C-alpha positions as CSV (number, residue, x, y, z in Angstrom):
1,M,115.1,89.4,86.8
2,R,111.2,89.6,87.4
3,R,110.0,87.2,90.0
4,P,106.5,85.6,89.6
5,K,103.6,87.5,91.2
6,L,101.9,86.1,94.2
7,P,98.2,85.9,93.5
8,W,97.1,87.9,96.5
9,V,99.3,90.9,96.1
10,D,97.0,92.8,93.8
11,E,93.9,91.7,95.7
12,L,95.1,93.2,99.1
13,I,96.2,96.7,97.9
14,V,93.1,97.6,95.8
15,P,90.5,99.5,98.0
16,H,88.0,97.5,99.9
17,E,85.0,98.4,101.8
18,A,85.9,99.3,105.3
19,P,86.4,98.1,107.9
20,C,89.4,96.0,106.8
21,V,90.5,93.5,109.5
22,S,94.1,92.0,109.3
23,I,95.1,89.3,111.5
24,Y,98.6,87.8,111.6
25,M,98.9,84.5,113.7
26,P,101.8,82.3,114.3
27,L,100.8,78.4,114.4
28,V,102.3,75.8,116.4
29,R,102.6,72.4,114.4
30,A,103.3,70.0,117.1
31,N,100.5,68.4,119.6
32,P,99.7,69.2,122.4
33,P,100.9,72.8,121.7
34,A,99.0,72.8,118.5
35,A,95.8,72.8,120.5
36,E,96.7,76.3,121.6
37,N,96.1,77.5,117.9
38,P,92.4,77.7,118.2
39,R,92.5,79.5,121.5
40,L,95.0,82.1,120.1
41,F,92.7,82.6,117.1
42,R,89.7,83.1,119.4
43,E,91.7,85.8,121.3
44,L,92.7,87.6,118.2
45,V,89.1,87.6,116.8
46,D,87.9,89.0,120.3
47,K,90.5,91.7,120.1
48,A,89.1,92.6,116.4
49,R,85.6,92.6,117.9
50,Q,86.7,95.1,120.5
51,V,88.2,97.5,118.2
52,L,85.4,97.0,115.5
53,A,82.7,97.7,118.2
54,S,84.4,101.0,119.2
55,G,84.0,102.6,115.9
56,Y,81.3,100.5,113.7
57,P,77.8,99.6,114.2
58,E,76.8,96.0,115.2
59,R,75.0,95.6,111.8
60,V,78.5,95.8,110.1
61,V,80.6,94.0,112.9
62,R,78.4,90.9,113.4
63,P,78.5,89.6,109.6
64,L,82.2,90.5,109.3
65,L,83.1,88.5,112.4
66,E,80.9,85.7,111.0
67,K,82.9,85.7,107.9
68,V,86.3,85.6,109.8
69,N,85.0,82.7,112.1
70,S,83.8,80.8,109.0
71,V,87.4,80.1,107.9
72,V,88.1,77.8,111.0
73,A,84.8,75.8,110.8
74,D,86.6,73.0,109.3
75,E,88.7,71.0,111.9
76,G,91.3,70.4,109.2
77,F,92.1,74.1,109.0
78,W,94.6,73.9,111.9
79,T,96.8,71.1,110.2
80,G,99.2,71.7,107.2
81,P,102.7,72.5,106.4
82,R,102.7,76.2,107.6
83,D,104.2,78.3,110.4
84,G,101.5,81.0,110.4
85,I,98.5,82.6,108.8
86,A,97.6,86.0,107.7
87,L,93.8,86.6,107.5
88,F,92.3,89.6,105.7
89,A,88.6,90.3,106.0
90,S,86.2,93.1,104.9
91,P,82.6,93.2,104.1
92,D,83.6,92.6,100.4
93,Y,86.7,90.4,100.8
94,L,88.2,87.4,102.6
95,R,91.4,85.8,102.2
96,V,93.7,83.5,104.3
97,I,97.3,83.2,103.3
98,D,99.5,80.5,104.6
99,L,103.0,81.7,105.9
100,P,106.2,79.7,105.7
101,A,107.4,81.5,108.6
102,Q,106.1,82.8,112.0
103,L,105.1,86.5,112.5
104,D,104.1,88.1,115.8
105,A,100.4,87.7,116.6
106,R,98.6,91.1,115.8
107,V,95.2,92.5,114.7
108,D,94.8,95.6,112.7
109,V,91.5,97.4,111.9
110,A,91.7,100.3,109.3
111,D,90.3,101.5,106.0
112,S,92.8,99.2,104.3
113,F,94.6,96.0,104.8
114,H,98.1,96.0,106.9
115,V,100.3,94.3,104.5
116,R,103.7,95.5,105.7
117,P,104.4,92.3,107.7
118,L,103.9,90.3,104.5
119,V,106.2,92.5,102.5
120,R,108.9,92.2,105.1
121,M,108.6,88.5,105.1
122,M,108.8,88.1,101.5
123,Q,111.9,90.3,101.7
124,A,113.6,88.2,104.5
125,A,112.3,84.7,103.3
126,D,115.4,84.2,100.8
127,R,117.8,86.8,101.9
128,R,117.5,88.5,98.3
129,Y,116.7,91.9,97.4
130,H,113.1,92.7,96.3
131,V,111.7,95.8,94.8
132,I,108.0,96.3,95.0
133,A,106.6,98.7,92.6
134,L,103.1,100.3,93.7
135,T,100.6,102.1,91.6
136,L,97.1,102.8,92.3
137,K,96.0,99.8,90.3
138,H,98.9,97.5,89.9
139,V,101.8,96.0,91.9
140,D,105.0,94.4,90.4
141,L,107.6,92.5,92.5
142,Y,111.1,92.5,91.1
């Protein structure tokens, strides 16, 4: 039985302009602990800045981090029925995915996005077996 495809799957695996920043962040829903969400996000962005600065020129790093920070400009960003977010940014791409489960906080900077935690989360979400078929230009989830 073929499952409906998630819209972000194909977008994430196609080649993107490097550097590709992947940020996974658990969210706390209740206040006052939810006030920690912006602090953790800043820490993760700072970690990304450090990694980017060690391998890329400032003219690449600054606009990319501005793009990352733009997603939290709206105060309503931190509210909603989700337990985490996954943020993917590159010079030519930006996507935030709401997660129905918490994942460990992590930052990856590479030539492609780090999607393994998303695949694992999808596999564990409903305790069913999934097969992901990858080609250079297409992804199917069964």
